[in-house]
N, C-alpha and C positions, 0 to 999 in steps of 0.2 A: 788768744791766737799766738802762736810761736812766732819766734823771728825768721824761722824758716819758712813758715807759710807766708809771711809778709814778703820775704825775699822773693819766693816764687810767684806770687801774684804780682809783684812789682815787675819782675822780669816779664811775665806774660803781657803785662800792659805796655810795657816799652817796645817789647818785640814785634806785637800785634800793630800798634801804632806806626812803628817804623815801616812793617811790610806794607800797610794801607799806604803811606806817603809814598815808598818806592813803587807800589802798583800804579798809583795815581800819574806819577811822573812819568812811568813807562805808557801808560794810556795816552797821555797827553803826546808823547812823542810818536806813537805807532797808530793812534785812533781806532785800535783793535777792541771789539766788542767783548772778546774773550778778556782782554785785561780789564775792562771796565767791570765785568763780572766778578773777576778775582778782587778786584778793588772792592765791591760790595761785600763780597766775603769776609775780607780782612776788617772792615769797618763794622761789619754785624757782630764778629767775634769780638773785637775791641769792645763794642758797646755792652755786650754780654758780661765781660769781665769787669768793666766798670760799674755795671748795675750790681753785680754780685758782690763786688768790694764794698759798695755803699751799703747794701744790705747787712754786711757784716757788722757793720758800725751803727746802724740805725735801724733798730727793729721794727720801726713805725713804717719804713719802707720795703719791707721784706718781700720783694717779688717773687722770689724764688722760694716761697713758702713751702710750696710743694716740688718735688724733683721733677715733675713733669713739665712745669714751666721752663726748667732749665734744657731739658730734653728738647723741648719746641726750638728753642734757638739753635741747638745743636743739629736739629734736623734741618732747619733753614740754611745753616752753613752747609751742611752736607749736600743739600740738594743744588745750592748755587755752584758749589764746587763740580758736582756731576754736570750741570748744565753748561759751565765754562769749559770743562774738558770736552764735551761733545760738540761745542760750537766749532765751526770752520773757519 
């Protein structure tokens, strides 16, 4: 794995976790279901990146052995974003 790949993965981890924390703080202030759903989306994305990062280093834990498993996480993120955007 190159330095650039490590840098990008690290940035994604930090940004997704930061967005999760900010959305949780926003939810606590507004009590909006939409913000709660968006928080869940950021958390699911954060977990996906963490699992992917761990699977790069430990081949025994390769949960993303098939690309389909990664797509399932992406599908969950997209569906939750859609639901959050349609929520009033």
